[in-house]
RODO-2510 file (C-alpha; in nm, 4 decimals, decimal comma):
residues 388
     n   res          X          Y          Z
     1     m    13,3347     4,3053    12,6684
     2     a    13,7205     4,1909    12,6273
     3     d    13,7978     4,5461    12,7258
     4     l    13,7888     4,5790    13,1138
     5     k    13,8287     4,9951    13,0470
     6     k    13,5031     5,1593    13,1563
     7     i    13,3388     5,3421    12,8916
     8     k    13,3188     5,7033    12,9785
     9     i    12,9627     5,8115    12,9318
    10     l    12,8977     6,2517    12,9702
    11     f    12,5205     6,3594    12,9928
    12     r    12,4551     6,7314    12,8666
    13     h    12,1218     6,9287    12,9970
    14     r    12,0088     7,2147    13,1158
    15     s    11,9255     7,1963    13,5020
    16     m    11,6550     6,8996    13,6816
    17     e    11,3281     7,0619    13,7052
    18     m    11,0617     6,8316    13,7694
    19     g    10,9898     6,6395    13,4271
    20     g    10,9817     6,3408    13,2512
    21     v    11,2967     6,4150    13,0851
    22     e    11,4470     6,4787    13,3871
    23     k    11,2970     6,0999    13,5178
    24     v    11,3801     5,9293    13,2039
    25     m    11,7784     6,0699    13,2756
    26     l    11,7846     5,9388    13,5762
    27     s    11,6056     5,6138    13,5355
    28     l    11,9222     5,5341    13,3072
    29     l    12,1641     5,6431    13,5608
    30     q    11,9811     5,4591    13,7826
    31     n    12,0157     5,1524    13,5738
    32     l    12,2851     5,1306    13,3049
    33     n    12,5441     4,8567    13,4047
    34     q    12,7834     5,0078    13,6360
    35     n    13,0609     4,7888    13,5663
    36     r    13,0542     4,8634    13,1527
    37     f    13,0267     5,2500    13,2131
    38     e    13,1410     5,5727    13,3961
    39     l    12,8684     5,8239    13,3974
    40     t    12,9191     6,1891    13,4281
    41     v    12,6311     6,4139    13,4330
    42     c    12,7164     6,8148    13,2933
    43     l    12,4202     7,0603    13,3888
    44     n    12,4688     7,4330    13,2649
    45     l    12,2252     7,5283    13,6220
    46     n    12,2401     7,3122    13,9527
    47     q    11,8815     7,4450    13,9825
    48     g    11,5485     7,2290    13,9982
    49     e    11,3681     6,9969    14,2304
    50     l    11,5615     6,6795    14,1187
    51     r    11,8847     6,8373    14,1006
    52     n    11,9759     6,5991    14,4224
    53     e    11,8114     6,2727    14,2750
    54     f    12,1679     6,1105    14,1140
    55     p    12,2316     5,8245    14,2381
    56     s    12,5682     5,8049    14,4447
    57     h    12,7971     5,6564    14,1492
    58     v    12,7288     5,9430    13,9258
    59     r    12,9601     6,2183    13,9093
    60     k    12,7583     6,5660    13,8784
    61     v    12,9394     6,8536    13,7236
    62     y    12,7839     7,2112    13,6990
    63     l    12,8823     7,5463    13,5594
    64     a    12,6592     7,7658    13,7579
    65     e    12,4979     7,7938    14,0563
    66     g    12,0127     7,7920    14,0926
    67     k    11,8063     7,9893    14,2134
    68     e    11,7958     7,7851    14,5243
    69     d    12,1611     7,9163    14,6373
    70     f    12,0630     8,3222    14,5486
    71     s    12,0279     8,5148    14,8251
    72     k    11,6702     8,6168    14,9820
    73     n    11,7060     9,0085    14,8233
    74     i    11,5440     9,0845    14,5521
    75     w    11,8258     9,3038    14,4371
    76     l    12,1303     9,0714    14,5357
    77     q    11,9654     8,8308    14,3182
    78     k    11,8527     9,0353    14,0099
    79     f    12,2433     9,1028    14,0012
    80     q    12,3434     8,7450    14,0532
    81     l    12,1078     8,6131    13,7707
    82     f    12,2963     8,8997    13,5511
    83     q    12,6245     8,7337    13,6613
    84     r    12,5060     8,3678    13,5689
    85     k    12,3258     8,5041    13,2695
    86     n    12,6839     8,6423    13,1502
    87     k    12,9347     8,3799    13,2607
    88     l    12,7053     8,0851    13,0469
    89     q    12,7618     8,3035    12,7345
    90     k    13,1076     8,3277    12,7639
    91     l    13,1061     7,9746    12,8150
    92     q    12,8833     7,9306    12,5296
    93     r    13,1042     8,1262    12,2652
    94     n    13,3927     7,8869    12,4907
    95     p    13,2743     7,5425    12,5428
    96     k    13,6468     7,4173    12,5402
    97     l    13,6357     7,6066    12,9097
    98     i    13,4018     7,3757    13,0199
    99     d    13,5765     7,0842    12,9322
   100     q    13,9181     7,2162    13,1075
   101     k    13,7692     7,4033    13,4092
   102     y    13,4932     7,1228    13,4759
   103     l    13,5210     6,8432    13,3275
   104     k    13,8940     6,7553    13,3384
   105     e    13,8466     6,4981    13,1039
   106     n    13,7401     6,3624    12,7780
   107     y    13,4639     6,1041    12,7225
   108     d    13,3344     5,8429    12,4856
   109     i    13,0326     5,9067    12,4528
   110     e    12,8082     6,2469    12,5245
   111     i    12,4041     6,2364    12,5169
   112     a    12,1705     6,5155    12,4833
   113     m    11,9320     6,4636    12,6694
   114     t    11,6818     6,7298    12,4647
   115     y    11,7083     6,9647    12,1509
   116     n    11,7852     7,2079    12,4132
   117     d    12,1294     7,0217    12,4596
   118     f    12,2248     6,9540    12,1370
   119     e    12,4171     7,2625    12,0302
   120     s    12,6216     7,2280    12,4182
   121     v    12,7320     6,8182    12,2954
   122     l    12,7711     6,9167    11,9325
   123     n    12,9998     7,2472    12,0170
   124     a    13,1973     6,9809    12,2976
   125     s    13,5933     7,0488    12,2401
   126     n    13,6403     6,6626    12,2458
   127     k    13,5993     6,5798    11,9182
   128     k    13,6389     6,1904    11,9250
   129     s    13,3795     6,1607    12,1471
   130     k    13,0678     5,9634    12,0074
   131     k    12,7718     6,1878    12,0589
   132     i    12,3949     6,0708    12,0754
   133     g    12,0702     6,2914    12,0680
   134     w    11,7586     6,1923    12,2137
   135     f    11,4562     6,3467    12,0592
   136     h    11,1168     6,4542    12,2822
   137     s    10,9289     6,6397    12,0566
   138     e    10,6838     6,6768    11,7220
   139     i    10,8602     6,8993    11,4756
   140     n    10,5399     7,0133    11,3715
   141     v    10,3600     7,2011    11,6670
   142     p    10,3372     7,5734    11,6126
   143     k    10,5557     7,6821    11,9177
   144     l    10,8775     7,4385    11,8013
   145     q    10,8658     7,6254    11,4740
   146     p    11,1511     7,9082    11,5855
   147     l    11,3927     7,6760    11,6484
   148     v    11,2999     7,4015    11,4342
   149     p    11,5948     7,5444    11,1200
   150     a    11,8674     7,4679    11,4455
   151     i    11,6916     7,1352    11,5236
   152     l    11,7579     7,0343    11,1391
   153     d    12,0947     7,2089    11,1617
   154     h    12,2454     6,9381    11,4182
   155     f    12,0385     6,6217    11,3480
   156     p    12,2811     6,5352    11,0889
   157     k    12,5892     6,5987    11,2697
   158     f    12,4705     6,3220    11,5298
   159     d    12,6072     5,9673    11,5295
   160     h    12,3118     5,8242    11,6836
   161     m    11,9360     5,9678    11,7323
   162     i    11,7071     5,8289    11,9904
   163     y    11,3755     5,8657    11,9674
   164     c    11,1317     5,8727    12,2279
   165     s    10,8291     5,7327    12,0399
   166     e    10,7615     5,5411    11,6736
   167     k    10,5725     5,9034    11,5955
   168     i    10,7915     6,1444    11,6676
   169     q    11,0208     5,9492    11,4171
   170     k    10,6842     5,8707    11,1592
   171     i    10,6667     6,2710    11,2049
   172     m    11,0100     6,3741    11,2169
   173     h    11,0767     6,1878    10,8331
   174     e    10,7259     6,3232    10,7181
   175     f    10,7968     6,6984    10,7618
   176     y    11,1615     6,6650    10,6436
   177     p    11,2278     6,3609    10,3776
   178     n    11,5465     6,4715    10,2920
   179     l    11,6668     6,5520    10,5824
   180     h    12,0480     6,3247    10,6338
   181     y    12,0185     6,1475    10,8592
   182     p    12,2528     5,9803    11,1224
   183     k    12,1503     5,6016    11,2723
   184     e    11,8276     5,5483    11,4547
   185     s    11,6705     5,4030    11,7350
   186     v    11,3184     5,4307    11,8803
   187     i    11,3452     5,3290    12,2390
   188     i    11,0344     5,4399    12,4622
   189     n    11,0840     5,5706    12,8407
   190     a    11,1617     5,2869    13,1097
   191     i    10,8702     5,2982    13,4052
   192     p    11,0032     5,2059    13,7776
   193     i    10,7199     4,9873    13,8526
   194     e    10,8033     4,9028    14,1613
   195     e    10,9026     5,2190    14,3470
   196     i    10,5653     5,4158    14,1602
   197     k    10,3982     5,1411    14,3894
   198     m    10,6012     5,2239    14,7040
   199     k    10,6081     5,5510    14,7191
   200     a    10,2489     5,5787    14,5740
   201     e    10,2038     5,4277    15,0135
   202     e    10,2938     5,6910    15,1527
   203     k    10,0045     5,9833    15,3490
   204     i     9,8982     6,2524    15,2198
   205     t     9,6761     6,4547    15,4571
   206     e     9,4765     6,7527    15,2048
   207     f     9,2992     6,6719    14,9347
   208     p     8,9935     6,7890    14,7519
   209     k     8,6316     6,6164    14,8068
   210     s     8,6307     6,3193    14,5871
   211     p     8,5415     6,2965    14,2660
   212     v     8,9084     6,3850    14,1655
   213     f     9,0589     6,4351    13,7865
   214     i     9,3609     6,4785    13,8749
   215     s     9,6450     6,6102    13,6305
   216     v    10,0636     6,6184    13,6625
   217     g    10,3042     6,8787    13,4084
   218     r    10,4250     7,1429    13,3637
   219     l    10,2202     7,4757    13,3591
   220     h    10,2878     7,5510    12,9948
   221     t    10,0767     7,6452    12,7012
   222     r    10,0839     7,3153    12,5500
   223     k     9,9451     7,1251    12,8544
   224     g     9,5682     7,2448    12,7392
   225     y     9,5456     7,3654    13,1243
   226     h     9,3471     7,6708    13,0601
   227     k     9,0814     7,4512    12,8050
   228     l     9,0425     7,1844    13,1181
   229     m     8,9547     7,4746    13,3693
   230     e     8,7189     7,6039    13,1163
   231     a     8,5579     7,2128    13,0661
   232     h     8,5662     7,2298    13,4856
   233     a     8,4111     7,5701    13,5076
   234     q     8,1063     7,4374    13,2431
   235     l     8,0267     7,1266    13,4427
   236     l     8,0109     7,2612    13,7818
   237     k     7,7616     7,5157    13,6243
   238     d     7,5406     7,1887    13,4661
   239     g     7,5431     7,0520    13,8345
   240     f     7,8554     6,8122    13,7983
   241     q     8,0510     6,8408    14,0805
   242     h     8,4169     6,7428    14,0819
   243     s     8,7504     6,8689    14,1174
   244     v     8,9903     6,9326    13,9709
   245     m     9,3993     6,9474    14,0594
   246     i     9,6722     6,9946    13,9046
   247     i    10,0865     6,9249    14,0760
   248     g    10,3048     7,1187    13,8655
   249     d    10,4493     7,4935    13,8015
   250     g    10,5832     7,6554    13,5083
   251     e    10,5455     8,0414    13,3604
   252     e    10,1410     7,9642    13,2602
   253     l    10,0766     7,9581    13,6371
   254     a     9,9559     8,3598    13,6787
   255     s     9,7361     8,3252    13,3779
   256     l     9,5820     7,9852    13,5039
   257     l     9,5587     8,2290    13,8215
   258     i     9,3664     8,4906    13,6846
   259     q     9,1064     8,2349    13,4593
   260     q     9,0689     8,0466    13,7995
   261     n     8,9492     8,3648    13,9384
   262     k     8,7035     8,4871    13,6671
   263     l     8,5648     8,1098    13,6777
   264     n     8,5323     8,1705    14,0199
   265     v     8,6680     7,8231    14,0238
   266     e     8,9039     7,8693    14,2996
   267     k     8,7696     7,5965    14,5936
   268     t     8,7538     7,3153    14,3149
   269     f     9,0481     7,3830    14,0264
   270     i     9,3351     7,3504    14,2222
   271     f     9,7213     7,4171    14,1485
   272     a     9,8967     7,2220    14,4193
   273     g    10,2335     7,2861    14,2780
   274     n    10,5386     7,0855    14,2369
   275     k    10,5746     6,7494    14,4340
   276     m    10,8666     6,5340    14,4761
   277     n    10,6240     6,2568    14,5196
   278     p    10,3600     6,2907    14,3561
   279     y    10,2604     5,9279    14,3638
   280     p    10,0348     5,9297    14,6765
   281     y     9,8384     6,2242    14,5073
   282     l     9,8011     6,0138    14,1848
   283     k     9,6439     5,6803    14,4062
   284     k     9,4380     5,9026    14,5926
   285     a     9,2506     6,0582    14,2562
   286     d     8,9317     5,8646    14,1073
   287     f     9,1024     5,9810    13,7343
   288     f     9,3534     6,0773    13,5321
   289     i     9,3482     6,3358    13,3102
   290     m     9,5969     6,4790    13,0405
   291     p     9,4807     6,7525    12,8040
   292     s     9,7830     6,8307    12,6022
   293     e     9,8393     7,0156    12,2616
   294     s    10,1142     6,8068    12,1967
   295     e    10,3424     6,5427    12,3852
   296     a    10,5535     6,2490    12,2525
   297     w    10,5668     5,9205    12,4950
   298     p    10,3886     6,0560    12,7878
   299     l    10,5945     5,8005    13,0848
   300     v    10,3183     6,0374    13,2989
   301     i    10,0340     5,7878    13,1343
   302     a    10,2568     5,5249    13,2008
   303     e    10,2907     5,6087    13,6060
   304     a     9,9038     5,6523    13,5936
   305     l     9,8504     5,3141    13,4245
   306     i    10,0930     5,1285    13,6936
   307     l     9,8247     5,3170    13,9812
   308     q     9,5562     5,1509    13,7988
   309     k     9,3760     5,5174    13,7252
   310     p     9,0860     5,5719    13,4117
   311     i     9,2782     5,7845    13,2294
   312     i     9,1251     6,0650    12,9723
   313     a     9,3868     6,1774    12,7671
   314     t     9,3882     6,3811    12,3893
   315     k     9,5549     6,1849    12,0924
   316     v     9,9105     6,2753    12,0861
   317     g    10,2272     6,1177    12,0444
   318     d    10,2140     5,7867    12,0934
   319     v     9,9339     5,7863    12,3349
   320     e     9,7137     5,5765    12,0614
   321     t     9,9542     5,3048    12,1714
   322     m     9,9685     5,3042    12,5341
   323     i     9,5619     5,3559    12,6156
   324     k     9,2949     5,1494    12,3780
   325     d     9,0272     5,3720    12,3285
   326     r     8,7005     5,2761    12,6031
   327     k     8,8869     5,0081    12,7154
   328     t     9,2000     5,0719    12,8637
   329     g     9,1093     5,4850    12,8729
   330     y     8,9309     5,7802    12,7298
   331     l     9,0913     5,9212    12,4157
   332     i     9,0099     6,2545    12,3032
   333     d     9,0769     6,5582    12,0649
   334     f     9,2601     6,8621    12,1837
   335     a     8,9334     7,0731    12,2415
   336     t     8,6922     7,2046    12,5346
   337     d     8,4169     7,0288    12,4099
   338     e     8,5462     6,7107    12,4105
   339     i     8,6976     6,7693    12,7221
   340     y     8,3952     6,8994    12,8879
   341     t     8,1959     6,5338    12,7088
   342     a     8,4775     6,3271    12,8338
   343     m     8,4929     6,3975    13,2090
   344     k     8,0659     6,3919    13,2193
   345     e     8,1426     6,0274    13,0857
   346     f     8,3342     5,9531    13,3828
   347     l     8,0974     6,0642    13,6312
   348     t     7,8103     5,9602    13,5027
   349     n     7,9223     5,6024    13,3659
   350     e     7,9966     5,4306    13,6106
   351     k     7,9704     5,0744    13,3809
   352     l     8,2515     5,2449    13,1855
   353     v     8,4650     5,3171    13,4344
   354     s     8,4694     4,9919    13,5939
   355     e     8,4843     4,8529    13,2791
   356     i     8,7945     5,0116    13,2196
   357     k     8,9730     4,9659    13,5696
   358     e     8,9328     4,5739    13,5380
   359     n     9,1135     4,6030    13,1547
   360     i     9,3996     4,8081    13,3523
   361     i     9,4429     4,5022    13,6326
   362     d     9,7404     4,3713    13,4586
   363     i     9,8854     4,6031    13,2464
   364     e    10,2107     4,6256    13,4286
   365     k    10,3039     4,3465    13,1928
   366     d    10,3292     4,5332    12,9212
   367     f    10,6195     4,7455    13,0621
   368     d    10,9729     4,5788    12,9689
   369     n    11,2344     4,8003    13,1521
   370     e    11,5120     4,5494    13,0701
   371     k    11,4439     4,5621    12,7348
   372     i    11,5198     4,9148    12,7165
   373     f    11,8372     4,9462    12,9281
   374     s    11,9654     4,6808    12,7066
   375     a    11,8899     4,8160    12,3919
   376     v    12,0428     5,2098    12,5167
   377     e    12,3654     5,0017    12,6392
   378     e    12,3556     4,8189    12,2982
   379     i    12,3570     5,1400    12,1731
   380     i    12,6832     5,3674    12,3605
   381     l    12,9220     4,9510    12,2874
   382     n    12,8532     4,9678    11,9112
   383     l    12,8775     5,3508    11,8839
   384     y    13,2129     5,2690    12,1075
   385     k    13,3148     4,9825    11,9390
   386     g    13,3295     5,2254    11,6317
   387     k    13,5394     5,4947    11,7811
   388     k    13,8132     5,2343    11,8665
***
């Protein structure tokens, strides 16, 4: 590059709770060329299990403290939450304050990692920066509909939109063919293969009795854990002994615990909470299951494949491009009876499970990380050239 000046890139994001988007951002921060790019992350909240996982060369700025730094006194904590909410609302109304008081410099490129970050990027007082949006969601999912008008308003204002899966882009254009789209690319999520393998070697002591189905994901209604628990309970009633472990946390935990108690599966359907390193649990489990109602290009499927796990997954997002049915996994619709049938098949059909295991031995060759990072860098460089 003739211009030796580093391109200044700002990633904006809400917080760093354990999740696929957060892992994707960390992967980008770790792998984008440090000689070409100067990287900054601006978090609304310094909150989440991954908040201290940024590479040392990345500058982290945050607008408000996370809950981890709040008082343990419940009344003082409520007051701190109230103060934080007011502060963020004030900054949202006057985004120039964020640039002047917290960031204190202008950036060449600003990136919104999800639709929740679109507004903060587009409202930035630096109007000269090029804006990139990242879109991970199926626009037709019922629970997303209240947010769709704002998403549609934001889309045309970006200079470039990146989709994490071909299906996400296709659905967007099918439902809104007349929207004025910016330039677009499909870039799947990168997989840190060697890091996953290394972390999977960590020793763990507590683990359910085999056979174990494991799932990793936020406890959200769209993840399908209520249906998974129903299928699990019915399998036990029918004499198929097994355990299910869920790694993750979220707003549906209380509801799921009530269901767990009602179905009397407290000892066999286990909520393990978030794990900074979920890979040893994935490696030790017999099977992986993802019963989601919607996904994009689920990183966790790739992680399970890398660790050689036979997978049951719903036919959502780009899952059908990641898994060949009855060859490298077992694909189902989002329905309790289909979850039941697939789990029963894995528990009873040794031939099918052995064939799937054989077919995924060399699966990691399908993931080309260098190509992914090069594509992102090319988008950034082209936008920067257009800005000059």
